[in-house]
C-alpha positions as CSV (number, residue, x, y, z in Angstrom):
1,L,0.0,0.0,-0.1
2,E,1.2,3.5,-1.1
3,V,0.0,6.9,0.3
4,D,1.3,9.6,-2.3
5,D,0.0,12.8,-4.4
6,Q,-3.2,11.8,-6.3
7,Q,-2.1,12.9,-9.7
8,A,1.1,10.8,-9.3
9,M,-0.7,7.7,-8.6
10,L,-3.5,8.6,-11.2
11,D,-0.4,8.6,-13.7
12,R,1.0,5.4,-12.1
13,L,-2.3,3.4,-12.7
14,V,-2.7,4.4,-16.3
15,K,1.0,3.3,-16.6
16,R,-0.2,-0.1,-14.9
17,Q,2.2,0.1,-12.2
18,L,-0.8,0.3,-9.8
19,D,-3.5,-1.9,-9.7
20,V,-6.1,0.3,-8.0
21,I,-6.2,3.8,-6.3
22,V,-8.8,4.4,-3.4
23,C,-9.8,8.0,-3.2
24,D,-12.9,10.4,-3.7
25,A,-14.9,9.3,-6.5
26,S,-15.0,12.8,-8.3
27,K,-11.3,13.6,-8.2
28,Y,-10.3,12.5,-11.6
29,E,-13.8,13.7,-13.5
30,V,-11.8,16.6,-15.5
31,S,-8.8,13.9,-16.1
32,A,-8.0,13.1,-19.5
33,H,-8.0,9.5,-18.3
34,I,-11.4,9.2,-17.3
35,D,-12.7,7.1,-20.0
36,Q,-10.2,4.8,-19.3
37,M,-11.2,4.2,-15.8
38,E,-13.8,2.2,-13.7
39,R,-15.2,2.5,-10.2
40,I,-16.6,1.0,-7.6
41,P,-18.2,3.0,-5.0
42,L,-17.4,2.4,-1.4
43,A,-19.8,3.0,1.7
44,P,-20.0,6.6,3.0
45,D,-18.4,7.8,6.2
46,Q,-19.7,11.2,7.9
47,V,-16.8,13.8,7.8
48,V,-16.2,15.3,11.4
49,V,-13.8,17.9,12.8
50,V,-10.8,16.4,14.6
51,H,-8.7,19.0,17.2
52,L,-6.4,18.6,20.2
53,A,-8.6,17.5,23.4
54,D,-8.0,20.6,24.7
55,H,-9.3,22.9,21.9
56,P,-11.8,25.5,22.6
57,L,-14.0,23.7,20.4
58,K,-14.5,20.6,22.6
59,D,-18.0,19.5,23.3
60,E,-19.4,22.2,20.7
61,T,-21.4,21.4,17.5
62,P,-19.9,24.4,15.8
63,D,-21.7,26.0,12.7
64,F,-19.1,26.5,9.4
65,R,-18.7,30.5,10.5
66,N,-17.4,29.3,13.8
67,L,-15.1,26.8,12.3
68,L,-14.1,29.5,10.5
69,K,-12.6,31.3,13.5
70,Y,-9.7,29.0,13.5
71,R,-6.9,27.4,11.1
72,W,-8.1,24.2,9.6
73,A,-6.3,21.7,7.2
74,S,-8.0,19.4,4.8
75,P,-6.9,17.4,1.7
76,T,-7.3,19.2,-1.6
77,S,-10.7,19.5,-2.1
78,S,-12.6,17.4,-4.4
79,P,-15.3,18.5,-7.1
80,H,-17.6,16.1,-5.0
81,F,-16.7,18.4,-1.8
82,L,-16.8,21.8,-3.7
83,R,-20.3,21.1,-5.0
84,K,-21.3,20.4,-1.4
85,M,-20.1,23.8,0.0
86,A,-22.2,27.0,-0.2
87,P,-21.1,29.0,-2.8
88,R,-19.0,31.4,-0.6
89,Q,-17.2,28.7,1.0
90,A,-16.3,26.9,-2.4
91,A,-15.0,30.2,-3.7
92,A,-12.7,30.7,-0.7
93,S,-11.6,27.3,-1.2
94,V,-10.9,27.8,-5.0
95,R,-8.7,30.9,-4.2
96,G,-7.2,29.3,-1.7
97,S,-8.6,31.0,1.5
98,H,-10.0,27.7,3.3
99,P,-8.6,25.6,4.0
100,Q,-5.5,27.3,5.2
101,F,-3.7,24.0,4.8
102,R,-4.3,21.7,2.0
103,L,-2.8,18.7,2.5
104,N,-2.2,15.3,0.5
105,S,-3.7,13.0,3.2
106,V,-5.9,12.8,6.6
107,S,-3.2,11.6,8.5
108,A,-1.1,14.9,7.5
109,C,-3.6,16.8,8.6
110,V,-4.3,14.9,12.0
111,D,-0.1,15.4,12.1
112,L,-0.7,19.3,11.8
113,A,-3.8,19.4,14.3
114,R,-1.3,18.0,16.7
115,A,1.3,20.8,16.3
116,G,-1.5,23.3,17.8
117,D,-5.2,25.2,17.3
118,V,-5.4,23.8,13.8
119,L,-8.7,21.6,12.6
120,A,-8.6,18.4,10.6
121,F,-11.8,17.4,8.8
122,V,-11.2,13.7,8.5
123,P,-14.0,10.3,7.9
124,R,-15.2,9.5,11.4
125,G,-14.0,6.1,11.3
126,Y,-10.6,7.4,11.2
127,A,-11.4,10.0,14.0
128,L,-12.6,7.2,16.3
129,E,-9.1,5.9,15.9
130,V,-7.1,8.8,16.3
131,C,-9.0,10.0,19.6
132,K,-8.7,6.4,21.3
133,S,-5.6,7.8,23.1
134,G,-7.4,11.1,24.4
135,E,-4.9,13.5,22.7
136,F,-7.6,14.6,20.4
137,S,-11.3,14.7,20.2
138,W,-13.6,15.1,17.6
139,V,-17.3,16.9,16.9
140,E,-19.6,16.5,14.2
141,P,-20.0,19.8,12.2
142,S,-23.7,21.4,12.2
143,R,-23.9,20.5,8.5
144,P,-23.3,16.9,7.6
145,I,-20.9,15.9,5.6
146,E,-20.0,12.4,3.6
147,T,-17.1,11.0,1.8
148,N,-17.4,9.8,-1.6
149,D,-14.7,8.0,-1.9
150,A,-14.2,4.9,-4.3
151,I,-12.0,2.0,-5.5
152,H,-10.7,3.2,-9.2
153,F,-8.5,0.7,-11.6
154,L,-8.7,0.9,-15.5
155,K,-11.4,-0.7,-17.8
156,N,-10.8,-4.4,-18.9
157,R,-7.9,-5.1,-16.0
158,T,-7.6,-8.5,-15.0
159,F,-7.0,-8.9,-11.4
160,G,-5.3,-11.5,-9.4
161,P,-6.8,-13.5,-6.6
162,S,-5.0,-11.0,-4.3
163,V,-6.0,-7.9,-5.8
164,K,-9.4,-9.1,-5.8
165,E,-9.2,-9.9,-2.3
166,L,-7.6,-6.6,-1.4
167,I,-10.8,-4.8,-3.1
168,E,-13.3,-7.1,-1.1
169,I,-11.4,-6.5,2.6
170,I,-11.3,-2.5,1.5
171,R,-15.0,-2.7,0.6
172,D,-16.1,-4.6,3.9
173,T,-13.9,-2.2,6.0
174,A,-15.8,0.7,4.3
175,R,-19.1,-0.5,5.1
176,E,-18.3,-1.5,8.7
177,L,-16.6,2.1,9.1
178,S,-19.7,3.7,7.9
179,A,-22.0,1.7,10.3
180,L,-20.2,2.5,13.5
């Protein structure tokens, strides 16, 4: 398993250096390679806000205006999430105003939150895992947002038994996490 820049991973997928990529289903809508790919949608997970346990947001259900008082980190917005945002928020995201930190992975967002007052937007299943130690807490935003992930692969690609099993494990895990 590898974590990398999504465009780099797409390039490697098209070159048949990778079997599958898991990311937002809309990430490649504008890609020149979209007609070469298929997707298997994954069960959605709610997106929550992770912060240090002693952050002022603890035990609140903040609306988005209150969230904008703080610095926050998020993976680069996909077309799916830009469509879900209010027009003003989407425009701010496209301009680079929010989030202040755009990172390649949710784990990088949590690492940045560890360094201070930064909020990290992550799937709830991931938040449950990182909050086990007590270092972090999470809150649900006032307006629900869900992930839009899928397994991407090249059309007409034949997989061996191990890749087929991996795909089933990913699908089962996504279903389990969404049911929590």
